[in-house]
C-alpha positions, 0 to 999 in steps of 0.5 A, spaced: 643 481 235 645 479 242 648 484 246 653 482 251 654 487 257 662 489 259 664 485 264 669 489 269 675 486 273 680 489 279 686 486 279 691 487 285 698 485 287 697 486 294 693 482 296 694 478 290 687 477 287 682 479 281 675 480 282 669 481 278 666 487 279 658 488 279 659 496 277 654 499 273 656 502 267 653 509 267 657 512 261 664 510 257 667 513 251 675 512 248 677 516 254 674 514 260 669 509 264 664 512 269 661 507 274 656 506 280 657 501 285 656 498 292 662 496 296 664 489 295 665 487 302 661 491 308 664 497 311 662 501 317 666 508 313 662 508 307 657 504 303 657 505 295 660 510 290 662 512 284 668 511 280 671 514 273 677 511 270 681 516 266 684 511 261 690 515 258 692 518 265 692 511 269 687 514 274 681 511 277 678 517 281 672 514 286 667 518 290 666 514 297 659 515 299 657 514 307 651 511 308 647 518 309 649 520 302 655 525 304 662 524 301 667 521 305 673 522 301 675 521 293 680 515 293 684 515 287 688 509 284 694 509 280 693 503 275 693 500 268 687 500 264 686 494 259 680 493 255 679 486 251 675 488 245 674 480 243 671 479 250 668 485 252 672 485 259 675 491 262 680 490 267 683 495 272 690 493 274 692 496 281 699 499 281 699 500 288 699 507 289 693 511 291 691 518 293 686 520 298 683 527 298 679 529 303 673 534 303 677 539 306 682 539 300 688 535 305 692 530 300 694 524 303 699 519 299 699 511 300 702 505 299 708 508 297 712 502 301 709 497 297 712 499 290 719 496 292 716 490 296 712 488 289 718 489 285 723 485 290 717 479 290 717 479 282 709 481 282 711 487 278 716 489 273 721 495 273 717 498 267 710 498 271 713 501 277 716 507 273 709 507 270 706 508 277 711 513 279 710 517 273 702 517 273 703 519 281 708 525 279 703 528 274 696 527 278 700 530 284 702 536 280 694 537 278 692 536 285 697 541 287 696 546 282 689 546 284 685 543 278 682 537 281 675 540 281 677 541 273 679 534 272 672 531 275 667 536 272 666 532 265 663 526 270 659 530 275 653 530 271 654 522 270 654 522 278 649 527 281 
């Protein structure tokens, strides 16, 4: 029996690109995908990381790890997740909005201005914009309620 490995892609609108990811799949089921990866391009601030894509929520939570092995930050992308069973491909479609959680617990929301820009340029449609904002709102409610550690607890064993 021929086993075909899962191919993974990241689709972004700004900049417009679709990149094949070389991530190592650590775990996946019908609700999440956990991966280990090296930075796509060399960076001074971090070299590698882990990510968990929560399919239903539309969140990709990443651990950005410095060269010395310490956590730089958690970086959460808001997006759509598409799995093509016939091709065995997974594509994360970045819906532009991002949230950073620093080790001290500080929360930063990024790229909100890119959302209407992408809509005006025809890169996304109104439904995508609504999904992005709704997913961001739900995520922020979880974070502000202090439930981030509960959110990531099921995947900690895969990344330690």
